[in-house]
C-alpha positions as CSV (number, residue, x, y, z in Angstrom):
1,X,77.6,57.2,40.9
2,X,76.7,56.0,44.3
3,X,80.3,56.5,45.5
4,X,80.4,60.0,44.1
5,X,77.1,60.8,45.8
6,X,78.5,59.5,49.2
7,X,81.7,61.5,48.9
8,X,79.7,64.7,47.9
9,X,77.4,64.2,50.9
10,X,80.4,63.7,53.2
11,X,82.2,66.9,52.0
12,X,78.9,68.8,52.4
13,X,78.6,67.6,56.1
14,X,82.3,68.6,56.8
15,X,81.7,72.0,55.2
16,X,78.6,72.6,57.2
17,X,80.4,71.6,60.4
18,X,83.2,74.2,59.6
19,X,80.6,76.9,59.0
20,X,78.8,76.0,62.2
21,X,82.0,76.2,64.1
22,X,82.9,79.6,62.6
23,X,79.4,80.9,63.5
24,X,79.8,79.8,67.1
25,X,83.2,81.6,67.4
26,X,82.0,84.7,65.6
27,X,78.4,85.0,66.6
28,X,78.3,83.6,70.2
29,X,74.8,84.4,71.5
30,X,74.6,87.3,74.0
31,X,73.1,85.0,76.7
32,X,76.1,82.6,76.4
33,X,78.6,85.5,76.6
34,X,76.9,86.7,79.7
35,X,76.9,83.3,81.2
36,X,80.6,82.8,80.7
37,X,81.2,86.3,82.0
38,X,79.3,85.6,85.2
39,X,81.0,82.3,85.8
40,X,84.4,83.9,85.5
41,X,83.5,86.7,87.9
42,X,82.1,84.4,90.4
43,X,85.3,82.4,90.8
44,X,86.0,84.3,94.0
45,X,82.6,83.3,95.4
46,X,81.4,86.9,95.5
47,X,78.3,87.2,93.5
48,X,78.7,89.7,90.7
49,X,76.1,90.8,88.0
50,X,76.4,90.0,84.4
51,X,77.7,92.7,82.1
52,X,76.4,93.8,78.8
53,X,78.6,94.4,75.7
54,X,79.4,97.9,77.0
55,X,80.6,96.6,80.3
56,X,77.5,97.8,82.3
57,X,76.0,95.5,84.9
58,X,72.6,94.1,84.2
59,X,70.5,94.6,87.3
60,X,67.1,94.6,88.8
61,X,65.8,97.5,90.8
62,X,66.1,95.5,94.1
63,X,69.5,94.4,95.3
64,X,69.6,91.5,97.8
65,X,73.1,90.5,99.0
66,X,74.4,86.9,99.3
67,X,76.0,85.7,102.4
68,X,79.4,86.1,100.7
69,X,78.7,89.7,99.8
70,X,77.6,90.4,103.4
71,X,80.9,88.9,104.7
72,X,83.1,90.6,102.0
73,X,84.3,93.2,104.5
74,X,86.0,90.4,106.4
75,X,87.8,89.0,103.3
76,X,89.3,92.1,101.8
77,X,92.3,93.3,103.9
78,X,91.7,97.0,103.3
79,X,88.1,96.7,104.5
80,X,88.8,94.2,107.3
81,X,91.4,96.3,109.0
82,X,88.8,98.7,110.4
83,X,85.4,98.6,112.1
84,X,83.0,101.3,111.0
85,X,79.3,101.6,111.7
86,X,76.8,101.8,108.9
87,X,79.2,101.4,105.9
88,X,77.9,100.3,102.5
89,X,78.6,96.8,101.2
90,X,81.4,96.8,98.6
91,X,79.3,95.1,95.9
92,X,76.9,98.0,96.0
93,X,79.6,100.5,95.3
94,X,81.0,98.4,92.4
95,X,77.7,98.2,90.7
96,X,77.3,102.0,90.9
97,X,80.8,102.6,89.6
98,X,80.3,100.3,86.7
99,X,76.9,101.7,85.9
100,X,77.7,105.4,85.9
101,X,81.4,105.8,85.0
102,X,84.2,104.6,82.7
103,X,87.8,103.7,83.3
104,X,89.8,106.8,83.9
105,X,86.8,108.9,85.1
106,X,87.0,110.9,88.3
107,X,84.9,109.4,91.1
108,X,84.3,111.6,94.2
109,X,83.0,110.7,97.6
110,X,82.3,113.7,99.9
111,X,81.5,111.5,102.9
112,X,84.4,109.0,102.8
113,X,83.7,107.2,106.0
114,X,85.9,104.0,106.0
115,X,86.9,104.6,102.3
116,X,84.8,101.9,100.6
117,X,84.1,104.0,97.5
118,X,87.7,105.2,97.3
119,X,88.9,101.6,97.3
120,X,86.3,99.9,95.1
121,X,86.4,102.7,92.4
122,X,90.2,102.6,92.4
123,X,90.2,98.8,91.9
124,X,88.0,99.4,88.8
125,X,90.4,101.7,87.2
126,X,88.9,105.1,88.1
127,X,90.6,108.2,89.4
128,X,89.5,108.8,93.0
129,X,89.4,111.5,95.6
130,X,87.1,112.6,98.4
131,X,86.6,114.2,101.8
132,X,85.4,113.6,105.3
133,X,84.7,115.6,108.4
134,X,86.5,113.1,110.6
135,X,90.3,113.5,110.5
136,X,90.8,110.2,112.3
137,X,89.0,108.4,109.5
138,X,91.2,110.1,107.0
139,X,94.3,108.9,108.8
140,X,92.9,105.4,109.0
141,X,92.3,105.4,105.2
142,X,95.8,106.6,104.5
143,X,97.4,104.0,106.8
144,X,95.4,101.1,105.4
145,X,95.9,102.2,101.8
146,X,99.7,102.2,102.2
147,X,99.6,98.8,103.9
148,X,97.1,97.0,101.7
149,X,96.8,98.9,98.4
150,X,99.6,101.2,97.2
151,X,102.3,103.4,98.7
152,X,100.8,106.3,96.8
153,X,97.6,107.4,98.6
154,X,94.9,109.3,96.7
155,X,94.5,112.9,97.7
156,X,91.7,113.1,100.3
157,X,90.6,116.1,102.3
158,X,89.2,117.1,105.7
159,X,86.0,119.0,104.9
160,X,82.3,119.3,104.5
161,X,80.3,117.8,101.7
162,X,78.7,121.2,100.9
163,X,82.2,122.4,99.7
164,X,83.7,119.7,97.5
165,X,87.4,119.7,96.7
166,X,87.3,119.5,92.9
167,X,87.1,121.9,90.0
168,X,83.9,122.9,88.3
169,X,82.7,120.1,86.0
170,X,85.5,117.8,86.9
171,X,83.6,114.8,88.4
172,X,82.0,112.1,86.3
173,X,80.4,110.4,89.4
174,X,79.7,111.4,93.0
175,X,78.8,108.6,95.4
176,X,77.8,109.4,99.0
177,X,75.7,108.0,101.8
178,X,73.7,110.4,103.9
179,X,73.4,109.6,107.6
180,X,70.0,108.5,108.6
181,X,67.9,111.2,110.2
182,X,67.6,109.2,113.5
183,X,70.5,110.2,115.8
184,X,72.6,107.3,114.5
185,X,76.3,108.3,114.8
186,X,78.5,107.1,112.0
187,X,81.8,108.5,113.4
188,X,83.3,110.7,116.0
189,X,85.2,114.0,116.0
190,X,82.8,115.8,113.7
191,X,82.0,119.5,114.1
192,X,78.5,121.1,113.9
193,X,78.5,121.1,110.1
194,X,77.9,117.3,110.1
195,X,74.4,116.3,109.0
196,X,74.2,114.1,112.0
197,X,73.9,117.2,114.2
198,X,70.8,118.5,112.4
199,X,68.2,118.6,115.1
200,X,65.2,119.1,112.8
201,X,64.1,117.5,109.5
202,X,64.0,121.0,108.0
203,X,67.6,121.6,108.9
204,X,68.5,118.2,107.6
205,X,66.9,118.9,104.2
206,X,68.4,122.4,104.0
207,X,71.8,120.9,104.4
208,X,70.9,118.4,101.7
209,X,70.1,121.2,99.3
210,X,73.4,122.8,99.9
211,X,75.2,119.5,99.1
212,X,73.2,118.9,95.9
213,X,73.9,122.4,94.6
214,X,77.6,121.9,95.2
215,X,77.3,118.5,93.4
216,X,75.8,120.3,90.4
217,X,78.9,122.6,90.3
218,X,81.4,119.7,90.6
219,X,79.7,117.3,88.1
220,X,80.4,117.4,84.4
221,X,77.5,117.6,82.0
222,X,76.0,114.1,81.9
223,X,77.6,113.1,85.2
224,X,75.8,111.3,88.0
225,X,75.3,111.6,91.7
226,X,74.3,108.5,93.7
227,X,73.0,108.9,97.3
228,X,72.6,105.8,99.5
229,X,70.1,106.7,102.3
230,X,67.1,105.6,104.2
231,X,63.8,106.9,105.7
232,X,63.4,107.1,109.4
233,X,60.8,106.3,112.0
234,X,61.6,108.4,115.1
235,X,59.7,108.9,118.3
236,X,56.4,108.0,116.7
237,X,56.9,110.0,113.5
238,X,57.8,108.8,110.1
239,X,60.3,110.9,108.1
240,X,60.2,110.1,104.4
241,X,63.7,111.6,103.6
242,X,64.0,109.9,100.2
243,X,60.6,111.4,99.1
244,X,61.7,114.8,100.2
245,X,64.9,114.4,98.3
246,X,63.1,114.5,95.0
247,X,62.3,118.2,95.5
248,X,65.9,118.9,96.6
249,X,67.2,117.3,93.3
250,X,64.9,119.5,91.3
251,X,65.8,122.7,93.2
252,X,69.5,121.9,92.6
253,X,68.8,121.8,88.8
254,X,69.6,118.1,88.5
255,X,67.3,115.5,87.0
256,X,66.1,112.4,88.7
257,X,67.6,109.4,86.8
258,X,66.6,106.2,88.7
259,X,66.0,104.7,92.1
260,X,67.3,101.3,93.4
261,X,66.4,99.5,96.6
262,X,69.3,97.9,98.5
263,X,68.6,95.3,101.1
264,X,71.0,95.2,104.1
265,X,70.2,91.5,104.9
266,X,70.2,88.3,103.0
267,X,67.2,86.5,101.4
268,X,67.1,84.1,104.4
269,X,66.6,86.9,106.8
270,X,64.0,88.6,104.5
271,X,62.0,85.4,104.8
272,X,62.3,85.1,108.6
273,X,62.9,88.6,110.0
274,X,62.3,87.5,113.5
275,X,65.7,85.6,113.4
276,X,67.5,88.9,113.9
277,X,65.1,91.7,114.6
278,X,65.0,91.0,118.3
279,X,68.8,91.6,118.5
280,X,68.1,95.2,117.2
281,X,65.2,95.7,119.7
282,X,63.0,96.3,116.6
283,X,60.7,93.4,117.5
284,X,58.6,96.0,119.4
285,X,57.9,97.9,116.2
286,X,55.2,95.4,115.4
287,X,53.2,96.9,118.3
288,X,53.3,100.3,116.5
289,X,52.4,99.0,113.0
290,X,56.0,99.4,111.8
291,X,58.6,97.1,110.3
292,X,62.3,96.5,110.7
293,X,64.2,99.0,108.5
294,X,66.4,96.7,106.4
295,X,66.7,98.5,103.1
296,X,68.3,101.7,101.8
297,X,67.2,103.7,98.8
298,X,69.8,104.5,96.2
299,X,68.7,107.8,94.5
300,X,70.5,108.5,91.3
301,X,70.4,112.0,89.7
302,X,72.1,113.4,86.6
303,X,73.4,116.7,85.6
304,X,71.8,117.7,82.2
């Protein structure tokens, strides 16, 4: 009887171990799946967010880059082959593409610049196209694309953001980055239709409305538009461009979806801003009760 009880207990323990093993394989806790996912994505040393079961990144409303993310432009051949003022970090574009589109969707950038959105969205399996006012930048994108990405270059256009090169309702996602209303020049060889040439804040916002109305036409129902931009302190006056944009979105018959804050510097520089602010001559802003402008707003709107 004692031997039979021992054998029964042993078989029970073996059976329980098998059931436990099956449960671990079939019902892996979400937090463990996310952990494994993150570890796999961070093999390249570029910090990437965890993804939920639908492939969407799990994010906070404030994005602070790591040193590796700040230096990513120097590591990716397509990005490293050109110098361009004011471009957006690649990890920011990847997050937006993953959040607001699916593989095969059309992603459009009406202000291509150096081509960051075009490249990052393509690498994530999206169809891509876009436009820019600067023909030299378009030539640069085509040349670098053939050299570092693919002989077949996506169709890109020379044109204004207020007239997008896509059919009505064709775009799932539009990503753009407005120039700051500060006189900062992002590129050369642009005509007067460039937002950089708007001499008054009224003119800047009027052009913004034209662009958002055009985005409404180009987006499919349920599509998103993400605008990466900042507010400006200019000649003693503060211009809250992102706040004014809320009215523009409403006038364009879009709905405000969400707002992120994207830091342009690492956590180390956030803690000790004097380490770099003097290089930008912004150290004098303290005398005027102002701070060093180190973040951008990412305003996300949706077409109903």
